[in-house]
C-alpha positions as CSV (number, residue, x, y, z in Angstrom):
1,M,61.3,167.0,83.7
2,A,62.5,168.2,87.0
3,E,65.9,167.7,88.7
4,Y,66.2,167.7,92.4
5,K,69.0,167.7,95.1
6,I,68.3,166.3,98.5
7,S,70.4,167.9,101.2
8,G,68.9,166.8,104.5
9,V,66.2,164.8,106.3
10,W,63.8,165.0,109.3
11,K,63.4,161.9,111.5
12,D,60.8,160.8,114.0
13,S,61.5,159.7,117.6
14,N,62.3,156.2,116.2
15,D,65.1,157.6,114.0
16,V,63.0,156.9,110.8
17,I,63.1,159.5,108.0
18,T,59.8,161.3,107.7
19,H,60.7,164.3,105.5
20,Y,63.3,165.4,103.0
21,A,64.9,168.7,102.1
22,F,64.4,169.0,98.3
23,H,66.0,171.6,96.2
24,T,64.9,172.3,92.6
25,V,67.7,172.6,90.0
26,S,67.1,175.0,87.2
27,K,69.0,177.2,84.7
28,E,69.1,179.9,87.3
29,G,70.6,177.7,89.9
30,I,69.4,175.6,92.9
31,S,66.5,176.7,95.0
32,Q,66.3,176.9,98.8
33,A,65.2,173.7,100.6
34,S,61.6,172.7,100.5
35,K,60.4,170.2,103.1
36,K,58.7,167.2,101.4
37,S,57.0,164.4,103.3
38,K,58.1,160.8,102.5
39,A,54.8,160.4,100.5
40,Q,55.4,163.6,98.5
41,A,59.1,162.6,97.8
42,I,58.0,159.2,96.6
43,H,55.3,160.7,94.3
44,L,57.8,163.1,92.8
45,L,60.5,160.5,92.1
46,E,58.1,157.8,90.8
47,N,57.6,160.1,87.8
48,D,60.3,158.8,85.4
49,A,60.7,162.4,84.1
50,N,62.1,163.5,87.5
51,S,65.4,162.7,89.1
52,A,67.2,163.4,92.3
53,Q,70.7,163.2,93.8
54,T,72.0,163.6,97.3
55,W,73.7,166.9,98.0
56,I,76.4,166.6,100.5
57,W,78.1,169.4,102.4
58,N,81.9,169.2,102.0
59,Y,83.3,170.7,105.2
60,K,86.9,170.9,103.8
61,K,85.8,173.0,100.8
62,S,82.9,174.7,102.4
63,F,80.8,173.8,99.4
64,W,78.1,171.3,98.3
65,D,79.2,168.2,96.5
66,K,77.1,166.1,94.1
67,G,76.3,162.8,95.8
68,E,74.5,159.6,94.6
69,N,71.4,159.1,92.5
70,V,68.2,158.6,94.6
71,T,65.4,156.2,93.5
72,V,62.2,154.8,94.9
73,V,62.3,151.2,96.0
74,N,59.6,148.9,97.2
75,G,60.8,147.1,100.3
76,S,59.1,144.7,102.7
77,R,57.7,147.7,104.6
78,G,56.5,149.7,101.6
79,K,58.1,152.3,99.3
80,Y,61.0,154.5,100.4
81,L,63.9,156.5,98.9
82,R,67.3,155.0,98.5
83,S,70.6,156.2,97.1
84,N,72.9,154.0,95.1
85,P,73.9,151.1,97.3
86,D,77.7,151.7,96.9
87,N,78.8,151.2,100.5
88,K,79.7,154.9,100.8
89,L,78.3,155.7,104.2
90,T,78.3,159.5,103.7
91,D,76.2,159.2,100.5
92,N,73.3,157.4,102.2
93,L,70.1,159.5,102.8
94,E,70.2,158.7,106.5
95,H,73.5,160.4,106.8
96,L,72.5,163.7,105.2
97,I,72.1,166.8,107.4
98,D,69.6,166.4,110.2
99,F,67.2,169.3,109.7
100,D,65.2,168.6,112.9
101,W,67.3,171.1,114.9
102,I,67.4,173.7,112.1
103,A,63.8,173.9,110.8
104,P,61.0,172.0,112.6
């Protein structure tokens, strides 16, 4: 079983998420980000033994906060990742840090 945090995304020119910043959670702590394609992310989270949550930077505390659970859903355009639909705009994957300008 693996536990992951997702702290950011990469988007294409149409503003569609193409990659995710995955961090592995272990007894030793949380790893640096690893860039995963949408297909890789879906493959990881379709395994019921794995889980993921959004990881949100809290600017007031200068620390990371635990966000929402992330799951794979099968929509009209195929599979994609989605956080809990709780109407909290800041917990949605699309509103995570945009890594396009940090790490291509």
